[in-house]
C-alpha positions as CSV (number, residue, x, y, z in Angstrom):
1,M,92.3,108.9,104.4
2,E,95.1,110.1,102.1
3,L,93.5,113.5,102.0
4,G,93.5,113.7,105.8
5,R,97.2,112.7,105.9
6,A,98.0,115.4,103.4
7,G,96.2,118.0,105.5
8,L,98.2,116.9,108.6
9,A,101.4,117.1,106.7
10,W,100.6,120.6,105.4
11,A,99.8,121.8,108.9
12,A,103.0,120.3,110.3
13,A,105.0,122.1,107.6
14,L,103.3,125.4,108.4
15,L,104.0,124.9,112.1
16,L,107.7,124.1,111.4
17,A,108.1,127.2,109.3
18,A,106.6,129.4,112.0
19,L,108.9,127.9,114.6
20,E,111.9,128.4,112.4
21,A,110.9,132.1,111.8
22,Q,110.5,132.6,115.5
23,A,113.9,131.0,116.2
24,A,115.5,133.2,113.6
25,A,113.9,136.3,115.1
26,G,115.1,135.2,118.6
27,D,118.7,134.7,117.3
28,F,118.9,138.3,116.1
29,D,121.7,140.1,118.1
30,P,122.2,143.8,117.2
31,Y,125.5,143.9,119.0
32,R,126.8,141.1,116.9
33,V,125.4,142.6,113.7
34,L,127.2,145.9,114.3
35,G,130.3,144.4,115.8
36,V,130.2,146.4,119.1
37,G,130.3,145.4,122.7
38,R,127.4,145.7,125.2
39,S,129.2,148.6,127.0
40,S,129.8,150.6,123.8
41,S,128.7,154.3,123.8
42,Q,126.3,155.8,121.4
43,A,129.2,157.4,119.5
44,D,130.8,154.0,119.0
45,I,127.5,152.5,117.9
46,K,126.9,155.3,115.4
47,K,130.4,155.1,114.0
48,A,130.1,151.3,113.5
49,Y,126.7,151.8,111.9
50,K,128.0,154.3,109.4
51,R,131.0,152.2,108.5
52,L,128.8,149.1,107.9
53,A,126.1,151.1,106.1
54,R,128.7,152.3,103.6
55,E,130.1,148.8,103.1
56,W,126.7,147.1,102.6
57,H,124.7,149.7,100.9
58,P,122.9,148.0,98.0
59,D,123.9,150.7,95.6
60,K,127.6,150.2,96.4
61,N,127.7,146.5,97.2
62,K,126.6,144.2,94.4
63,D,126.6,141.1,96.6
64,P,123.2,139.3,96.3
65,G,122.7,139.4,100.1
66,A,123.7,143.1,100.5
67,E,120.2,144.3,100.8
68,D,119.3,141.8,103.5
69,K,122.5,142.6,105.3
70,F,121.8,146.3,105.1
71,I,118.3,145.8,106.6
72,Q,119.9,143.9,109.5
73,I,122.4,146.7,110.1
74,S,119.6,149.3,110.0
75,K,117.4,147.2,112.4
76,A,120.3,146.7,114.8
77,Y,121.1,150.5,114.9
78,E,117.4,151.2,115.4
79,I,117.4,149.1,118.6
80,L,120.7,150.2,120.0
81,S,120.2,153.9,119.3
82,N,117.0,153.9,121.3
83,E,117.9,153.6,125.0
84,E,114.5,152.0,125.9
85,K,114.8,149.3,123.2
86,R,118.4,148.7,124.1
87,A,117.5,148.2,127.8
88,N,114.7,145.8,126.9
89,F,117.1,143.8,124.7
90,D,119.8,143.7,127.4
91,R,117.2,142.4,130.0
92,Y,115.0,140.1,127.9
93,G,116.8,139.6,124.7
94,D,114.0,141.4,122.8
95,A,113.5,145.0,121.8
96,G,109.9,144.9,123.1
97,E,108.2,144.8,119.7
98,S,105.1,142.6,119.2
99,Q,105.9,141.7,115.7
100,G,108.7,139.5,114.6
101,Y,111.5,140.5,112.3
102,S,112.0,138.9,108.9
103,Q,115.0,139.3,106.8
104,H,112.9,139.0,103.7
105,Q,110.8,142.2,104.3
106,H,112.3,144.0,101.5
107,H,109.6,146.6,101.4
108,Q,110.9,148.0,104.7
109,F,114.1,149.0,103.0
110,H,112.2,151.3,100.7
111,H,110.4,153.0,103.5
112,F,113.5,153.2,105.7
113,H,114.7,156.4,104.1
114,E,111.6,158.2,105.3
115,G,112.7,157.9,109.0
116,F,113.6,155.3,111.5
117,Y,110.6,153.5,113.1
118,F,110.3,154.1,116.9
119,D,107.9,152.3,119.1
120,E,105.1,154.8,120.0
121,S,103.7,152.8,122.9
122,F,105.9,154.8,125.3
123,F,103.6,157.7,126.3
124,H,102.0,157.4,122.9
125,F,104.5,160.0,121.7
126,P,104.7,160.8,118.0
127,F,108.4,160.2,117.5
128,N,108.1,159.5,113.8
129,S,106.8,162.2,111.4
130,E,104.6,159.8,109.5
131,R,102.9,158.6,112.7
132,R,102.2,162.0,114.2
133,D,98.8,162.7,115.7
134,S,96.4,163.1,112.9
135,F,94.8,166.0,114.8
136,D,97.8,168.2,114.2
137,E,98.5,167.1,110.7
138,K,95.6,169.1,109.2
139,Y,97.0,172.2,110.8
140,L,100.7,171.9,109.8
141,L,102.2,175.0,108.4
142,H,105.0,175.5,105.9
143,F,107.0,178.6,105.4
144,S,105.5,179.7,102.0
145,H,102.0,178.8,103.1
146,Y,102.5,180.9,106.3
147,V,103.9,184.0,104.4
148,N,101.5,183.9,101.5
149,E,98.3,182.9,103.1
150,I,98.3,182.9,106.9
151,V,99.8,186.4,107.4
152,P,97.4,188.1,105.0
153,D,94.5,186.2,106.6
154,S,95.5,187.3,110.1
155,F,94.1,190.7,109.2
156,K,90.7,189.1,109.2
157,K,91.0,186.6,112.1
158,P,93.6,185.8,114.8
159,Y,95.6,182.6,114.7
160,L,96.7,180.4,117.6
161,I,99.9,178.5,116.6
162,K,101.7,175.7,118.4
163,I,105.4,175.0,117.9
164,T,106.3,171.4,118.5
165,S,109.0,168.8,117.7
166,D,109.9,165.2,118.1
167,W,111.3,164.1,121.5
168,C,109.4,166.8,123.2
169,F,107.9,165.4,126.4
170,S,106.4,168.7,127.5
171,C,104.4,168.7,124.2
172,I,102.7,165.5,125.4
173,H,101.6,167.2,128.6
174,I,99.8,170.1,126.9
175,E,98.3,167.9,124.1
176,P,94.8,167.3,125.7
177,V,94.3,171.0,126.5
178,W,95.6,172.0,123.1
179,K,93.1,169.7,121.3
180,E,90.2,170.9,123.4
181,V,90.9,174.6,122.9
182,A,91.8,174.3,119.2
183,Q,88.5,172.5,118.5
184,E,86.6,175.1,120.5
185,L,88.2,178.2,119.0
186,E,88.2,176.9,115.4
187,V,84.4,176.8,115.6
188,L,84.3,180.4,116.7
189,G,86.5,181.5,113.8
190,V,90.1,181.4,115.2
191,G,92.7,180.1,112.9
192,I,94.8,177.1,114.2
193,G,98.3,176.3,113.1
194,V,101.0,173.8,114.0
195,V,104.7,174.2,113.2
196,H,107.0,171.2,113.5
197,A,110.4,172.7,114.4
198,G,112.3,169.7,113.2
199,Y,111.0,169.9,109.7
200,E,110.2,173.6,109.5
201,R,113.2,175.1,111.2
202,R,113.2,178.2,108.9
203,L,109.6,179.0,109.9
204,A,110.2,178.3,113.6
205,H,113.2,180.6,113.5
206,H,111.2,183.2,111.6
207,L,108.5,183.1,114.3
208,G,111.2,183.5,117.0
209,A,110.4,180.1,118.7
210,H,113.6,178.8,120.2
211,S,112.1,176.1,122.4
212,T,109.3,173.6,122.2
213,P,106.5,173.6,123.0
214,S,105.8,177.2,122.3
215,L,102.4,178.8,121.8
216,L,101.9,182.1,120.0
217,G,99.2,184.3,118.6
218,L,99.2,186.1,115.2
219,I,97.0,189.0,114.4
220,N,97.4,191.8,111.9
221,G,100.8,190.2,111.0
222,K,102.0,190.7,114.5
223,I,103.3,187.8,116.7
224,T,102.6,187.6,120.4
225,F,103.9,184.7,122.6
226,F,101.9,182.9,125.2
227,H,103.7,182.9,128.6
228,N,101.2,181.5,131.1
229,A,100.2,178.0,132.2
230,V,98.6,176.0,129.4
231,L,95.0,175.9,130.6
232,R,91.8,176.3,128.7
233,E,90.8,179.6,130.3
234,N,94.2,181.1,129.9
235,L,94.3,180.2,126.2
236,R,90.8,181.7,125.7
237,H,91.8,184.9,127.5
238,F,95.1,185.0,125.5
239,V,93.2,184.9,122.1
240,E,90.6,187.4,123.4
241,N,93.4,189.8,124.5
242,L,94.9,189.6,121.0
243,L,91.8,191.5,119.6
244,P,91.7,195.3,119.8
245,G,89.8,196.7,122.7
246,N,87.5,199.0,120.8
247,L,85.8,196.5,118.5
248,V,82.5,196.4,120.4
249,E,80.9,199.3,122.2
250,K,78.6,198.7,125.3
251,I,75.2,200.2,124.5
252,T,72.5,201.4,126.9
253,D,69.5,203.7,126.9
254,K,71.8,206.7,127.2
255,N,74.1,206.2,124.2
256,Y,72.2,204.1,121.7
257,I,70.9,207.1,119.7
258,R,74.4,208.6,119.4
259,F,75.8,205.2,118.4
260,L,73.2,204.5,115.7
261,S,73.4,208.1,114.4
262,N,77.1,207.7,113.6
263,W,76.3,205.9,110.3
264,K,76.7,209.2,108.3
265,K,80.1,210.0,109.8
266,E,81.5,206.5,109.6
267,N,79.7,205.6,106.4
268,K,78.9,202.1,107.8
269,P,75.8,200.2,108.9
270,H,75.6,199.6,112.7
271,V,75.0,196.2,114.3
272,L,73.4,195.6,117.7
273,L,73.5,192.3,119.5
274,F,70.9,191.8,122.4
275,D,71.9,189.0,124.7
276,H,71.6,188.0,128.4
277,L,75.3,187.4,129.0
278,P,77.1,190.0,131.1
279,V,80.2,189.9,128.9
280,V,80.5,190.3,125.2
281,P,80.8,186.7,123.7
282,L,84.1,185.9,122.0
283,L,82.3,184.9,118.9
284,Y,80.8,188.4,118.6
285,K,84.2,190.0,119.1
286,L,85.8,187.8,116.4
287,T,83.0,188.7,114.1
288,A,83.5,192.4,114.8
289,F,87.2,192.0,114.0
290,A,86.5,190.3,110.7
291,Y,83.9,192.9,109.5
292,R,85.4,196.0,111.2
293,D,86.1,197.7,107.8
294,Y,82.4,197.4,106.9
295,L,80.3,197.6,110.1
296,S,80.3,199.1,113.5
297,F,79.3,196.8,116.4
298,G,77.5,197.4,119.7
299,Y,76.4,195.0,122.5
300,V,73.3,195.3,124.7
301,Y,73.2,193.3,127.9
302,V,69.5,193.0,128.4
303,G,69.8,191.9,132.0
304,L,71.4,195.3,132.9
305,R,69.3,198.0,134.4
306,G,69.2,200.9,132.0
307,T,68.4,199.0,128.8
308,E,64.6,198.7,129.3
309,E,63.8,201.6,127.0
310,L,66.1,200.2,124.3
311,S,64.6,196.7,124.5
312,S,61.0,198.2,124.4
313,Q,61.8,200.5,121.5
314,Y,62.7,197.6,119.2
315,N,60.5,194.9,120.8
316,I,63.3,192.6,121.9
317,N,62.8,189.1,123.3
318,V,65.2,189.1,126.3
319,Y,65.3,185.3,126.4
320,T,66.7,184.8,122.8
321,P,69.8,186.4,121.3
322,T,68.8,189.0,118.7
323,M,71.0,190.7,116.1
324,M,69.9,193.9,114.3
325,I,71.4,195.9,111.5
326,F,70.6,199.7,111.3
327,K,71.4,201.7,108.2
328,E,70.2,205.2,107.2
329,H,67.1,205.0,109.4
330,I,67.7,204.4,113.2
331,D,64.0,204.2,114.1
332,K,63.8,200.7,112.8
333,P,66.3,198.0,111.8
334,A,67.1,197.2,108.2
335,D,67.4,193.5,109.0
336,V,67.0,191.2,112.0
337,V,68.1,187.7,112.9
338,Q,67.1,185.8,116.0
339,A,68.3,182.4,117.2
340,R,68.9,180.5,120.5
341,E,72.4,179.7,119.3
342,M,74.2,182.2,117.3
343,K,76.4,180.1,115.1
344,K,79.3,181.6,113.1
345,Q,77.9,180.6,109.7
346,L,74.5,182.2,110.5
347,I,76.2,185.4,111.5
348,D,78.4,185.5,108.5
349,D,75.5,185.0,106.1
350,F,73.5,187.7,107.8
351,L,76.3,190.3,107.9
352,S,77.7,189.6,104.4
353,Q,74.2,190.6,102.9
354,N,74.2,193.9,104.9
355,K,77.8,195.2,104.6
356,F,76.8,198.5,102.9
357,L,74.3,201.3,103.4
358,M,71.4,201.7,101.2
359,V,73.1,204.7,99.5
360,A,76.8,204.3,100.5
361,R,79.1,207.2,100.0
362,L,82.2,206.4,97.9
363,T,85.1,207.3,100.1
364,N,87.9,205.2,98.5
365,Q,88.6,203.0,95.4
366,R,88.2,199.7,97.3
367,L,84.7,200.5,98.3
368,F,83.9,201.6,94.7
369,Q,85.1,198.3,93.3
370,E,83.1,196.3,95.9
371,V,79.8,198.1,95.5
372,C,80.1,198.5,91.8
373,P,81.9,195.3,90.5
374,V,83.0,194.8,86.9
375,K,80.6,192.9,84.8
376,K,81.5,189.3,84.1
377,S,78.9,188.5,81.5
378,H,75.8,189.9,80.0
379,R,73.6,188.0,82.5
380,Q,75.5,189.5,85.4
381,R,75.3,193.1,84.5
382,K,75.3,195.4,87.5
383,H,74.7,199.1,87.2
384,C,75.6,201.8,89.7
385,V,73.3,204.9,90.1
386,V,75.6,207.7,91.5
387,L,74.3,210.9,93.0
388,L,76.9,213.7,92.6
389,T,76.1,216.2,95.3
390,G,77.6,218.4,98.0
391,E,78.0,218.4,101.8
392,S,76.1,221.6,102.7
393,D,72.5,221.6,104.0
394,K,71.1,222.9,100.7
395,F,71.8,219.5,99.2
396,A,70.0,217.6,102.0
397,E,66.6,217.6,100.3
398,A,68.0,216.1,97.0
399,Y,69.8,213.4,99.0
400,E,66.7,212.4,101.0
401,A,64.7,212.1,97.7
402,F,67.5,209.9,96.2
403,L,67.5,207.7,99.3
404,T,63.8,207.3,99.2
405,F,64.0,206.3,95.5
406,A,66.8,203.8,96.3
407,V,64.8,202.1,99.1
408,A,61.8,201.8,96.8
409,N,63.8,200.3,93.9
410,T,66.1,197.8,95.6
411,K,67.3,195.2,93.2
412,D,70.3,192.9,92.9
413,T,71.4,194.4,89.6
414,L,71.3,198.0,90.9
415,K,73.5,199.7,93.5
416,F,72.8,203.2,94.7
417,V,75.7,205.4,95.9
418,H,76.6,209.0,96.4
419,I,79.7,211.1,96.3
420,Y,80.8,214.6,97.4
421,N,82.0,216.6,94.5
422,E,84.4,218.7,96.7
423,R,86.1,215.6,98.0
424,Q,86.3,213.7,94.7
425,P,86.7,216.5,92.1
426,E,88.4,214.3,89.4
427,F,85.6,211.8,89.6
428,A,82.9,214.5,89.2
429,D,84.7,216.3,86.4
430,A,85.0,213.1,84.4
431,L,81.2,212.5,84.5
432,L,79.9,216.0,84.3
433,L,80.9,217.4,80.9
434,D,78.8,220.6,81.2
435,E,80.0,221.9,84.5
436,E,78.1,225.2,84.3
437,K,74.8,223.4,83.9
438,Y,75.3,221.4,87.2
439,R,77.2,224.0,89.2
440,G,75.7,224.2,92.7
441,K,73.3,221.4,92.0
442,S,73.1,217.6,92.3
443,A,73.4,215.3,89.3
444,V,72.6,211.6,88.8
445,V,74.8,209.3,86.7
446,I,74.1,205.7,85.7
447,L,77.4,203.8,85.0
448,E,78.7,200.3,84.4
449,R,82.3,199.4,85.1
450,R,83.9,197.6,82.1
451,N,87.3,196.7,83.5
452,N,89.6,197.2,86.6
453,A,91.6,199.8,84.8
454,G,88.9,202.4,85.3
455,K,87.0,202.2,82.0
456,I,83.3,202.8,82.4
457,A,80.2,203.3,80.2
458,Y,77.8,205.9,81.6
459,K,74.8,208.2,81.0
460,T,74.1,211.4,82.9
461,L,70.6,212.6,83.4
462,E,70.1,215.7,81.3
463,E,68.6,217.8,84.1
464,A,70.0,218.4,87.5
465,W,68.5,216.2,90.3
466,Q,66.1,218.0,92.6
467,G,64.2,215.0,93.9
468,S,60.9,216.0,92.3
469,K,58.3,213.5,91.1
470,E,59.3,214.3,87.5
471,D,63.0,213.4,88.3
472,N,61.8,210.2,89.8
473,F,59.8,209.2,86.7
474,I,62.7,210.1,84.4
475,L,65.2,208.0,86.4
476,L,62.8,205.1,86.7
477,D,62.1,205.1,83.0
478,L,65.9,205.1,82.2
479,L,66.4,202.1,84.5
480,D,63.5,200.2,82.8
481,Q,65.0,200.9,79.4
482,L,68.4,199.8,80.6
483,R,67.1,196.2,81.3
484,T,66.3,195.7,77.6
485,H,68.7,198.1,75.9
486,P,72.2,197.9,77.4
487,G,73.5,200.3,74.7
488,L,71.7,203.1,76.4
489,L,75.0,203.9,78.2
490,S,76.5,205.4,75.1
491,L,79.3,207.5,76.7
492,E,82.7,206.0,77.8
493,T,85.5,207.3,79.9
494,V,88.4,206.2,82.2
495,L,88.1,207.2,85.8
496,A,91.1,207.8,88.1
497,D,91.3,206.1,91.4
498,L,89.3,207.7,94.2
499,N,90.9,209.6,97.0
500,D,90.9,207.7,100.3
501,E,88.9,210.2,102.4
502,L,89.2,208.3,105.7
503,A,92.9,207.5,105.6
504,P,94.7,208.8,108.7
505,M,97.3,211.5,108.4
506,F,101.0,210.6,108.0
507,L,101.8,211.8,111.5
508,I,99.1,209.7,113.1
509,R,100.3,206.6,111.1
510,W,103.8,207.2,112.2
511,L,102.7,207.6,115.8
512,Y,100.8,204.3,115.7
513,S,103.9,202.6,114.3
514,V,106.1,204.0,117.1
515,L,103.6,202.9,119.7
516,D,103.5,199.4,118.2
517,Y,107.3,199.1,118.2
518,I,107.5,200.3,121.8
519,S,104.9,197.8,122.8
520,D,106.8,195.0,121.1
521,C,110.0,195.9,122.9
522,W,108.3,196.2,126.2
523,D,106.7,192.7,125.8
524,S,110.0,191.1,124.7
525,L,111.9,192.8,127.6
526,F,109.6,191.6,130.3
527,H,109.1,188.1,129.0
528,S,112.8,187.2,128.8
529,N,112.9,187.1,125.1
530,W,116.5,188.0,125.3
531,R,117.6,186.5,121.9
532,E,115.6,189.1,120.0
533,M,116.4,191.9,122.5
534,M,120.1,191.5,122.5
535,P,120.8,193.6,119.4
536,L,118.6,196.4,120.7
537,L,120.2,196.3,124.2
538,S,123.7,196.1,122.8
539,L,123.0,199.2,120.6
540,L,121.4,201.0,123.6
541,F,124.3,200.3,126.0
542,S,126.9,201.2,123.3
543,A,125.2,204.6,122.7
544,L,125.1,205.3,126.5
545,F,128.7,204.2,126.9
546,I,129.8,206.5,124.0
547,L,127.7,209.4,125.4
548,F,129.1,209.2,129.0
549,G,132.6,208.6,127.7
550,T,132.4,211.7,125.5
551,I,131.1,213.7,128.5
552,I,133.9,212.5,130.8
553,V,136.6,213.1,128.2
554,Q,135.2,216.6,127.5
555,A,135.2,217.4,131.2
556,F,138.8,216.4,131.6
557,S,139.9,218.2,128.4
558,D,138.1,221.4,129.5
559,S,139.8,221.3,132.9
560,S,143.2,220.8,131.3
561,D,142.6,223.6,128.9
562,T,142.0,226.0,131.7
563,R,145.3,225.1,133.4
564,D,147.4,225.2,130.2
565,S,147.9,228.3,128.1
566,P,146.5,228.1,124.6
567,P,149.1,227.3,121.9
568,S,149.9,229.5,119.0
569,E,148.2,229.1,115.7
570,K,151.3,227.6,114.1
571,E,151.8,225.1,116.9
572,E,148.1,224.2,116.8
573,T,148.2,223.7,113.1
574,A,151.3,221.6,113.3
575,A,149.9,219.5,116.1
576,K,146.7,218.9,114.2
577,S,148.6,217.8,111.1
578,E,150.8,215.5,113.1
579,K,147.8,214.0,114.8
580,N,146.0,213.4,111.5
581,D,149.1,211.8,110.0
582,A,149.5,209.6,113.1
583,S,145.8,208.5,113.0
584,F,146.0,207.8,109.2
585,S,149.2,205.8,109.7
586,K,147.6,203.8,112.5
587,E,144.5,203.1,110.5
588,S,146.5,202.0,107.5
589,N,148.7,199.8,109.6
590,S,145.7,198.1,111.1
591,R,144.6,196.9,107.7
592,I,148.0,195.5,106.7
593,P,148.6,191.9,107.8
594,K,151.2,191.4,110.5
595,K,152.8,188.6,108.5
596,G,154.0,188.4,104.9
597,F,152.6,185.0,104.5
598,V,149.5,182.9,105.5
599,E,150.1,180.3,108.2
600,V,147.8,177.3,107.4
601,T,148.2,174.1,109.5
602,E,146.6,170.8,109.1
603,L,143.8,169.9,111.6
604,T,144.7,166.5,113.0
605,N,143.9,164.5,116.1
606,I,147.1,165.8,117.7
607,N,146.3,169.5,117.6
608,Y,142.5,169.1,117.5
609,N,142.0,170.1,121.1
610,S,144.3,173.1,121.1
611,N,143.2,174.4,117.7
612,L,139.4,173.9,118.2
613,V,138.0,172.3,121.4
614,R,140.0,174.5,123.8
615,L,140.2,177.6,121.6
616,R,140.1,180.8,123.6
617,P,136.8,182.8,123.7
618,G,136.5,185.1,120.8
619,H,138.9,183.1,118.6
620,M,137.8,181.2,115.5
621,N,139.5,178.6,113.3
622,V,138.8,178.9,109.6
623,V,139.2,175.4,108.1
624,L,139.5,174.6,104.4
625,I,138.2,171.1,103.3
626,L,140.4,169.5,100.6
627,S,141.5,166.2,99.3
628,N,144.9,164.9,98.4
629,S,144.4,165.6,94.7
630,T,143.3,169.2,95.2
631,K,145.6,170.1,98.1
632,T,148.2,172.3,96.4
633,T,145.7,174.2,94.2
634,L,143.2,174.9,96.9
635,L,145.8,176.0,99.5
636,Q,147.2,178.5,97.1
637,K,143.8,180.0,96.3
638,F,142.8,179.9,100.0
639,A,146.0,181.8,100.9
640,L,145.2,184.6,98.4
641,E,141.6,184.9,99.5
642,V,142.3,185.2,103.3
643,Y,145.6,187.0,103.2
644,M,144.0,190.4,104.0
645,F,142.5,188.9,107.1
646,T,145.6,187.4,108.7
647,G,146.2,190.7,110.6
648,S,143.6,189.6,113.1
649,S,145.0,187.7,116.0
650,S,141.6,186.1,116.7
651,L,141.6,184.1,113.4
652,H,143.4,180.9,112.8
653,F,143.7,179.1,109.5
654,S,143.8,175.3,109.0
655,F,142.9,172.7,106.4
656,L,141.2,169.3,106.8
657,S,141.8,166.2,104.7
658,L,138.5,164.9,103.3
659,D,140.1,161.5,102.7
660,K,140.9,161.0,106.4
661,H,138.0,162.7,108.2
662,R,134.9,162.5,106.0
663,E,132.8,161.2,108.9
664,W,133.7,164.1,111.1
665,L,132.7,166.6,108.4
666,E,129.4,164.8,107.6
667,Y,128.5,164.8,111.3
668,L,128.9,168.7,111.4
669,L,127.0,169.2,108.1
670,E,124.0,167.4,109.6
671,F,123.4,170.5,111.7
672,A,123.3,172.8,108.6
673,Q,120.3,171.3,106.9
674,D,117.7,173.6,105.2
675,A,114.3,174.4,106.7
676,A,112.6,171.8,104.5
677,P,112.4,168.2,105.8
678,I,115.8,166.7,106.1
679,P,116.7,164.9,102.9
680,N,117.6,161.2,103.1
681,Q,121.3,160.7,103.5
682,Y,121.2,157.2,102.2
683,D,120.2,158.2,98.6
684,R,121.8,156.7,95.6
685,H,125.0,158.8,95.5
686,F,125.5,159.8,99.1
687,L,129.0,158.4,99.2
688,E,130.1,160.4,96.2
689,R,129.4,163.9,97.5
690,D,132.3,166.3,96.8
691,Y,133.0,168.5,99.8
692,T,136.3,169.9,98.6
693,G,136.3,173.7,98.7
694,Y,134.0,173.9,101.7
695,V,135.2,176.4,104.4
696,L,134.0,176.2,108.0
697,A,134.6,179.0,110.5
698,L,134.6,177.1,113.8
699,N,134.0,178.8,117.2
700,G,135.2,176.2,119.7
701,H,134.1,178.1,122.8
702,K,130.5,178.7,121.8
703,K,130.2,175.5,119.8
704,Y,128.9,176.8,116.5
705,Y,130.2,177.2,113.0
706,C,129.5,179.2,109.8
707,L,129.6,177.5,106.4
708,F,130.9,178.5,103.0
709,K,129.9,176.4,100.1
710,P,131.8,176.5,96.7
711,H,130.8,179.0,94.1
712,R,129.0,177.7,91.0
713,S,131.2,178.0,88.0
714,G,129.8,180.5,85.4
715,D,127.4,182.1,87.9
716,E,128.5,185.7,87.8
717,G,125.6,186.9,89.8
718,G,125.8,184.3,92.5
719,T,125.7,185.2,96.1
720,L,127.9,184.1,98.9
721,G,128.0,180.5,99.4
722,S,126.4,179.9,96.0
723,C,126.0,176.5,94.5
724,E,124.0,175.6,97.5
725,D,121.3,174.1,95.4
726,Y,123.8,171.7,94.0
727,D,123.8,168.3,95.5
728,S,126.0,165.6,94.2
729,S,123.5,163.0,95.3
730,L,121.2,164.1,92.5
731,P,121.5,162.7,89.0
732,T,124.2,164.4,87.0
733,R,122.1,165.1,83.9
734,G,121.5,168.8,83.4
735,K,123.8,169.9,86.2
736,S,127.1,169.9,84.5
737,S,127.8,173.4,85.7
738,C,128.0,172.3,89.3
739,I,129.9,169.0,88.8
740,P,133.4,169.3,90.2
741,G,135.0,167.8,87.1
742,S,133.5,170.5,84.9
743,R,134.8,173.6,86.7
744,S,138.3,174.8,87.7
745,I,139.3,173.9,91.3
746,K,140.4,177.4,91.9
747,N,137.0,178.8,91.1
748,K,135.5,176.9,94.1
749,L,136.9,179.6,96.5
750,H,135.6,182.5,94.4
751,K,134.2,185.2,96.6
752,L,135.6,183.7,99.8
753,S,137.0,187.1,100.7
754,F,133.4,188.6,100.7
755,W,132.3,185.7,102.9
756,M,135.2,186.5,105.3
757,E,134.0,190.1,105.5
758,R,130.5,189.0,106.5
759,L,132.1,186.6,109.0
760,L,133.9,189.4,110.8
761,E,130.7,191.5,110.7
762,G,128.8,188.7,112.4
763,S,126.0,188.6,109.8
764,L,126.5,185.0,108.7
765,Q,124.1,182.2,109.8
766,R,125.4,180.2,112.7
767,F,124.9,176.4,113.1
768,Y,125.1,175.3,116.8
769,I,126.1,171.8,117.8
770,P,125.8,170.0,121.2
771,S,129.5,169.1,121.4
772,W,132.5,168.7,119.2
773,P,132.9,165.2,117.9
774,A,136.1,163.3,118.2
775,L,138.6,163.6,115.3
776,D,139.8,160.0,114.7
């Protein structure tokens, strides 16, 4: 009985605790926590939040309840900064969350720095970076990964890249199509990438993506934007159009002999795919692009009239896709694979085993290194048997005998190659010590590469190679001895790199580069990519303006010369001298400041609109950030650095008190974050950051600014805006060279004049803002 009463008492206690927690959650009023009214604007809410966050931050406030108070402030701002949650609270007294809020959830404080929590039930949109769709997470790209891995890999396969961001409702609309197409193309061999513009702004800017969502293709290091409707077929066609048009040749009864006979000219095996599809499959095109340096590809549509002879010649099953590889002999394939579904892995395994001819000709150093790799261990010895021969018909018999020997002695440890002495004379001279003995004849050399620097061990057959039975027996005996006596290769030498025989001429390479550049400009011009085209268009119109202006001036000067009599030589000389003196005087005066002093005014709420917000187009206000303790010293150094630029009427100079307007400055600096994920502003020392010595060039009309950060003391080789890596929020140990107390105040503005020159050139990075905040 007592046990039952104890159970009832325990249940009642639990129920009472739950009711109290629910009542506490229901009493939570975000307006009361932040001290704002229900009609307050987002700017007022943000200002109140920042003020309270500074006051109750646990690292600054040692009150025992500071952490709980800070969590309440954060929760209140989370609700009121989200218009949907705010509307729900105004209507129902609840932000619309299913879970209650507890003041004792201290673990939320530690995760708060990683991003505010937003309810994702609205359109299932990934507002928080930690809660993004897991499908995109495995494809996320970072700048270094893109430059070091993706760009080089784009020479083997094309990439389809999506640019997305938080608060992008159009990204939601294309998400189902994107998932379907990405999964389909990835299986075929297309690379997939996702760039989050909010966290990888540097990469998004590098790619030229100025809006989200954006889709682009990358191939051979070249970027192409997708401009059509986001549909499955459009994306497939877009990826297919990225590939070169000459990858796969259509083969019929009329041209198959010519196609297969090109193996000698191209020095490549040739691949034929027999299929019943009227168009070349995308998988086959992607494979041809990946192996274009090793193989030539053809496609036979077996349902087309005019392929019967070809299908009968090689006994093709027209109902099953068949892939054949032809090498030196075109009457029969060197290898065949047949499958109802040609998967990418099956094709890759098949082609990787047949990338070279039976007796490939060494035409460049890369091919030599691949066919004859350096030995890695005694068990992995690989020897190359090289035929040194000529191109004329008198060497054909020796080559055919060597090819027959290679086909009969195919082994994993042996590779047979040949080389033309006339095209690679340095290679032949290094291996043939007795040139007179082999002059006008073929020779065979067995070699083993020892390192990548060109060192080899080799042995040359004593007699010239004629392809007789005796030559075959001698070569076969040497190869048998080599398996048990590696020391048979007694001679050593160092080979120079082979000449690239198939490299295009300089003029052709230059012509291809010009055509690519014209194609890029044409594509950008007709797809409204004006941001990249503006420098080119500006240069073009400037050149045309100067050209037509010169013609008009010349025409008027010619007409005036015909009317006026020509002056004497003395008068002409005097006029030229006077003109030169006047131009020199004018040029010198343009560089001298109009005033003998620098007029620097304080930026306050009284002159804020006239000096910044309503500043005339083309004018900029250069603002120095200082504090009361550094005012005199920094103003003197600032005046010396900018004195030479006071002659420009479009520049105004002001200073801003950090003690009065820190919030205004921090709001602007939020738009100047690096490309990496935005660091947490509520770190341990975020209230102690020293912004004195910062200089902001503010363009009030276009709503952007350029930023100069103080120079690091003792860094003589620093660049403009150096000490950017310094962050006062980090621990001070090991960073004494960047701590304000350890360097002179004047040195903060070191190299500001160079920064001003770049400002006038227009080469500084610009940080755009939606609107100028109020200066309270």
